C-alpha positions in Angstrom: 104.7 59.3 111.5 108.1 60.9 112.4 109.3 64.6 112.2 111.4 63.8 109.2 108.4 61.9 107.3 106.2 64.9 108.0 108.7 67.3 106.7 109.2 65.4 103.6 105.6 66.0 102.7 106.6 69.6 101.8 109.4 68.1 99.4 111.5 71.1 100.1 114.6 71.7 98.2 117.8 72.9 99.8 117.2 76.2 98.3 113.5 76.4 99.5 114.9 75.3 103.1 117.5 78.3 102.9 114.7 80.6 101.9 112.4 79.6 104.6 115.3 79.6 107.1 116.1 83.2 106.0 112.4 84.1 106.3 112.3 82.7 109.8 115.4 84.7 110.8 113.9 87.9 109.2 110.7 87.4 111.2 112.6 87.2 114.5 114.4 90.2 113.5 111.2 92.1 112.4 109.4 91.2 115.8 112.3 92.4 117.9 111.5 96.0 116.5 113.2 96.3 113.1 109.6 97.2 111.6 108.8 97.2 107.9 110.8 94.2 106.7 108.0 91.8 107.2 106.9 92.0 103.4 110.1 90.0 102.8 108.7 87.1 105.0 105.5 87.2 103.1 107.1 87.0 99.8 109.5 84.3 100.5 106.9 82.1 102.0 104.2 82.8 99.3 107.1 81.7 96.7 107.8 78.6 98.4 104.3 77.3 99.6 101.8 79.5 97.4 99.8 82.6 98.4 97.2 81.2 100.7 99.0 78.3 102.1 101.9 80.3 103.3 99.6 82.3 105.5 99.0 79.1 107.7 102.5 78.4 107.6 103.5 82.0 108.7 100.6 82.5 111.4 102.2 80.0 114.2 105.6 81.4 113.5 104.2 85.0 114.2 102.7 83.8 117.2 105.9 82.5 118.5 107.9 85.5 117.7 105.0 87.7 119.3 105.4 85.5 122.7 109.1 86.6 122.5 108.3 90.1 121.9 105.6 90.8 124.5 108.0 89.1 127.0 110.8 91.4 126.2 108.8 94.6 125.7 105.8 94.1 127.9 106.6 97.0 130.2 106.5 99.5 127.4 102.9 98.7 126.1 100.7 101.4 125.7 97.3 99.7 126.4 94.8 102.6 125.3 95.8 102.2 121.9 95.3 98.5 121.7 91.9 99.0 123.4 91.1 101.6 120.7 92.3 99.3 117.8 91.3 96.0 118.8 87.4 95.7 118.2 87.9 97.1 114.7 90.6 94.6 114.1 88.5 92.0 115.0 85.6 93.1 112.7 88.3 93.3 109.8 89.5 89.9 110.4 85.9 88.2 110.4 85.1 90.2 107.1 88.5 88.8 105.8 87.5 85.3 106.7 84.2 85.8 104.9 85.6 87.4 101.6 89.1 85.9 101.6 88.4 83.6 98.8 86.7 86.2 96.7 89.5 88.8 97.0 92.0 89.0 94.0 95.6 88.7 95.4 96.9 91.0 92.6 94.2 93.6 93.3 94.5 93.3 96.8 98.1 93.7 96.9 98.1 96.8 94.6 95.4 98.7 96.5 97.4 97.9 99.8 100.6 99.1 98.2 98.9 102.4 97.2 97.4 103.0 100.6 100.7 102.1 102.3 102.9 104.4 99.9 100.3 107.3 100.2 100.2 107.2 104.0 104.0 107.0 104.0 104.4 110.1 101.8 102.0 112.0 104.2 104.1 110.9 107.3 107.3 112.0 105.5 105.7 115.5 104.8 104.8 115.8 108.7 108.3 114.6 109.6 109.8 117.3 107.2 107.6 120.0 108.9 108.9 118.8 112.3 105.2 118.7 113.4 104.3 117.0 117.0 100.7 117.1 116.4 98.9 113.8 116.9 95.6 112.9 115.0 92.8 112.7 117.6 90.0 111.7 115.0 88.4 108.3 116.0 87.6 107.7 112.4 91.3 107.5 111.8 91.9 104.9 114.7 88.7 102.9 113.8 89.5 102.6 109.8 93.1 101.8 110.8 92.1 99.1 113.0 89.6 97.5 110.5 92.1 97.7 107.7 94.8 96.3 109.8 92.4 93.4 110.7 91.2 92.7 107.3 94.8 92.7 105.6 96.4 90.5 108.6 93.6 87.8 107.7 94.1 88.0 104.0 97.7 88.2 103.7 99.5 88.9 106.9 100.1 92.7 105.7 99.1 94.6 108.5 102.5 95.6 109.8 103.0 98.6 107.5 99.4 99.7 108.5 100.2 99.6 112.0 103.5 101.2 111.4 101.8 104.2 110.0 99.5 104.5 112.7 102.0 104.3 115.5 104.1 106.7 113.8 101.1 109.0 113.7 100.6 108.5 117.3 104.5 109.6 117.5 105.0 106.6 120.2 108.8 106.5 121.3 110.8 103.5 120.0 110.1 100.9 122.8 106.4 101.9 123.4 105.9 101.7 119.5 107.3 98.1 119.7 105.8 96.8 122.9 102.3 98.1 122.0 102.6 96.8 118.5 103.9 93.2 120.0 100.7 92.8 122.1 98.4 94.0 119.6 99.5 91.4 117.0 99.8 88.7 119.5 96.1 89.0 120.4 94.8 89.3 117.0 97.2 86.3 115.8 95.9 84.1 118.3 92.2 85.1 117.4 93.1 84.2 113.7 94.3 80.9 114.6 91.0 79.0 114.7 90.0 80.3 111.5 93.2 78.9 109.9 92.5 75.7 111.6 88.9 75.1 110.9 87.8 77.2 107.9 90.6 77.8 105.7 92.5 74.5 107.0 95.8 76.2 106.3 97.4 75.3 109.7 98.0 71.5 109.9 99.9 69.0 111.7 102.7 69.1 109.1 102.9 72.8 109.3 103.1 73.0 113.0 106.0 70.5 112.8 107.6 72.7 110.3 107.0 75.8 112.5 108.6 74.0 115.4 111.6 73.2 113.4 112.0 77.0 112.5 111.5 78.3 116.0 115.2 78.3 117.0 116.0 80.3 113.9 113.1 82.8 114.6 114.6 83.1 118.3 118.0 83.9 117.1 116.7 86.5 114.7 114.8 88.0 117.5 117.7 88.6 120.0 119.8 89.8 117.1 117.3 92.4 116.2 116.8 93.2 119.9 120.6 94.1 120.1 120.4 96.3 117.0 117.2 98.1 118.2 119.0 99.2 121.2 121.7 100.9 119.2 119.0 103.1 117.4 118.0 106.4 118.3 114.1 107.5 118.5 114.5 110.1 115.8 116.7 107.6 113.6 114.1 104.8 114.3 111.3 106.8 112.9 113.0 107.6 109.9 114.1 103.9 109.4 110.5 102.6 109.8 109.1 105.3 107.2 111.9 104.3 104.7 111.5 100.6 105.0 107.8 100.6 105.0 107.7 102.7 102.0 110.2 100.2 100.2 107.9 97.3 101.2 104.9 99.1 99.8 106.9 99.5 96.4 107.8 95.8 96.4 104.1 94.9 96.9 103.0 97.4 93.9 105.6 96.4 91.4 106.3 92.5 92.2 
């Protein structure tokens, strides 16, 4: 079976091709450091392929974009945060694998939206007070790691959670991006076998589709990287807070 025949199994209209092409471009831009816009990708792919199937379509695209991100921002990675979060993210992923079918999509996304919006409001208050304090409570880090792992397995929605955490840690722009890049590259690779063998949402057909879309992802990444260079650290923090908050509102009311 050739590539054209495989792609025909999805029966995609021109409009749907344009939609997933746009999603692939936005994914590249997001992984370059323009955080907070990932909710658009999740919404578009869920519209085209359905909620659960879209997670398998998206995961290999995320990994390909993660490879670009870790290559580009590797020298800025703060490994101490990854070591703190990763064990709890893995636990969150495993719980997500076990209960994924039992979790209502609507309830899950509404609860997530409330958590995200509440966290963003807290971050905004701290920004207004010009505080430079950093949360040292390990419970905050562990619960963030677990929640990020659970949400990334259920719906690839861990981005807003990690955004709030790294904002709270007051990481500078490049350290924020580089640390998040490695964190999600590792956890996305860890998730891959579960999508192959348990949920069966990653297939030969979906991988061919991912390969077809990779050039668009790469273009989006390098366009985004050029934009990131133009944004100051203070403006970058404000941007992440605003866009993450908007993403939470979209989740709440869509």
